[in-house]
N, C-alpha and C positions, 0 to 999 in steps of 0.2 A: 404325878399320876398320869398314866397313859389314858387318853380319852378317845384315841383313834387307832384302829388297826388297819394298815394298808397292806393288802395282799396282792402280790404279783404272782403269775403262774405260767407254767408251760401249758399249752393247749392239750387237753385230754387227761391231765393229771388229777382231775377232780377238784380243782381249786374253787370253783363256784359253789359246789355242794358243801365243801368244807367251810367256806366262808359263811354260807347260810346257816349251817349247824352251829358255828361259833357265835354268830350274832344271836341266835336263838338262846344258846347257853347263857350268854351274858345279858340278854334282854336289851340288846342294842339295836339301833337302826342298821339295816343292810342296804348299802348303796351298791347295787349291781345293775340290774335292769332299771331300777328306780333312778339311777344316775343318768342313764340314757334318756329316760322320759323327761327328766328335768332339763337336760341340755336341749332336747327337742322343743320343750315348752319355751325356754329362753330364746331360742332361735326362730320360733314359730314355724317349725318344719315337722314332718312326720318322723316317727321313731326310725323308720326304715332308712331315711336319709342320714341320720346320725350313725346307725349301725354300719352303713357302708364306709364310714370314715373312721370308726373306732380302731385305733392301733394299726392303721395302715396309712400309707402315703398315697394320695391320689395318683393314678396312672398319668405320668407326665404332668402332674398337678392340675389336671383338667377340672373344670367345674362339674360338680355332681348335680346340683339342683339350683335353679335360678330363683332365689328368694331374697327378701330383705331381712336383715338381722334386727329383730325387735323382740321384746318379751320382758319377763319379770326382772331380769338383771340388766336391762338395757343401758342404764347409766354407768354400769361397771365395765361394759364391753368396749374394747378399744377399736375393733375393726369398723370401718365405715358402714353406715346403714345401707349403703348401696352395693356392698360386696356380696357376691353369691356365697351360699353355704358350701364349703368344701372342707378339706382336712385342716387348712390354716384356720378357718372359722371354728372348727370343732375344738382345736387346741386352745384358742383364745377364750371361747365361751366355757369350755370344760374347766379351765383354770379358775374362772370366777365361780362357777357352780360348785366346784370342789372346795373352794375356800369357804363358801357359805356352809357346806355340809360339815367341814372340819370345825368351824367355829361353833356349830351346834353341839358337836362332840358326841361321845357315846355311840360310835358308829364303826362299822366294818366296811371298808371301801375296796372294791375289787377292780384291779387293773386301771385302764384308761389314763395312764401316765401318773397315777397317784404317788408312786415313790419319788417322782421327780418334782411334781408340784408341791408336795408336802415335806420335802427333804429337810427343811430347816425348822420344822415344828418339833419342839422337844416333847410334846405330848402325843406324838405319832410313833407307833411301834410298827416296824416294817418287816414283812415276811415274804420270802420267795419259796414257792412250792414247785417241785419238779418230780419227774419219774422217768424210768427207762421207756424206750419205745414200746417194748412188749407190754409193760404195765399200762401205758396210755392206750394201746390198742385194745387191751382187755376191757378197760373201762368204757371205751367208745363202743365196742361191740355189745357190751351189756346194756347200753342205751339204745340199741337197735340199729347202729350204723353198720353198713355193709363193709366188708374188708376193703374194697376199692375206695369207698367214700372216706373211711377212716384214714387210710394211707394218704389219700390226697390232702385231707385237712391237716394231718400231722406234718406233712411236708411243706405246706404253704403258710399256715396261719402264724406259726412262730417266726417264719422268715419275714412275714409282713411286719411283725412286732420289731424285729431287728432293724428293718429299714426305717420304721416309724421313729424309733428311739434315736437312731443315728441322725436322722433328718432334723428332729425337733429338739433334741437334748444333747447332740454331739457326744453321744456315749455309746458304748457297747452294751448289748442286751444279753443277759442280765448284768446290770451294773452292781457288782458284788459289794462295793463299799457302801451302798445305801441300806443294806439289810442287817437287821439284828440277828435273824436266823434264816437259814435255808434248809428246807426239810424235804426228804424223799417221801412222797405220799404212799409208797409201797408198804410202809409200816402200818398203814390203816388209818382211816379218818379219825377214829377216836384217839389214837396215839399222836397223830398230828396235832389235834386240838389240845390235847394234854400238854404236849411239848411247847406249843405257843403260849399257853396260859402260864405254865411253870416258869418259862424264861422271862416272860413279861413281869410276873410278880416278883421274881428274883431281882430283876433290874430296878423295880420300883422301890426296893428296900435300900438301895444305895443311890449314889449320884446318877441322875438320868443323863445319859450321853447319847447323842446321835452318832451313828457311824460316821467316819470322816467323809467330808463332801468336797474336798479340795479339787478332785478330778471329776466332779459330777456337775459342773456348771452347765446350764442349758445353752444350746446354740441359739443364735439370733435367727428368727424365722425370716425367710426371704420374702 
C-alpha cells in the first residue's frame, strides 16, 4: 500500500493547491509549509531562513544566516553544530525531517527534494505536475500577481529548482524516471486528483514497483 504521495511541480501550475485538496480528500497530513516549519524548528532558525534555501542553491554558496544547528532532530543531523544554516544545511536537515514524516506515513509531501530523498521507498507514490506557460500565467494572475511579477517568477523559480537538483542530486529536473505519473494541470484540479488516485489504486492491486532509479543517484554534497 502507498502511504506517501510525493508531489513535485512546476511553479505556478497549482501544485500546492492540488496537494492540499488531495490530502484533504484522503484525510492525510499535508507536508507543505508544515515541512518548512519543521525544518526551521530542527535548525532553530526562522521559517524565512528556510524559505530562502528551499529548492535553490545559495548564490556562490554563501552563508545565509549565522546560526548553530540544533533542534528536535539534532542527533540525526550530520553537519557540525558550528556550521551556519545555508542550502547545504537545508538539504541535510530536510532529509532527516522528511524521513520522519515518511515513517509516520499517510501524508502528501510537496517538493523540497522529496522525489529524491524518498526515491527508494516502495510505499511512496511520486507525481510530477506541470502546465503550459499560459496556464501557469492564468493561475498566477487569478491569485493577484501582476503580469510582470508572474513572468519574473515563472522565469526564475523553476530555473532555481533546476540548479538545486543538479547541484545536490546530480540529475536533470524533472527527473522523469522518478515519477509514476506526470500530469498537465490544465485538465483541472479535480481531474488531476482523480488521475492520481486512480493510478495509485491501480498499481496497489498489482506488484508495487518504484520507477527505475539507476540514473537518479544523488550527488555528493561538496
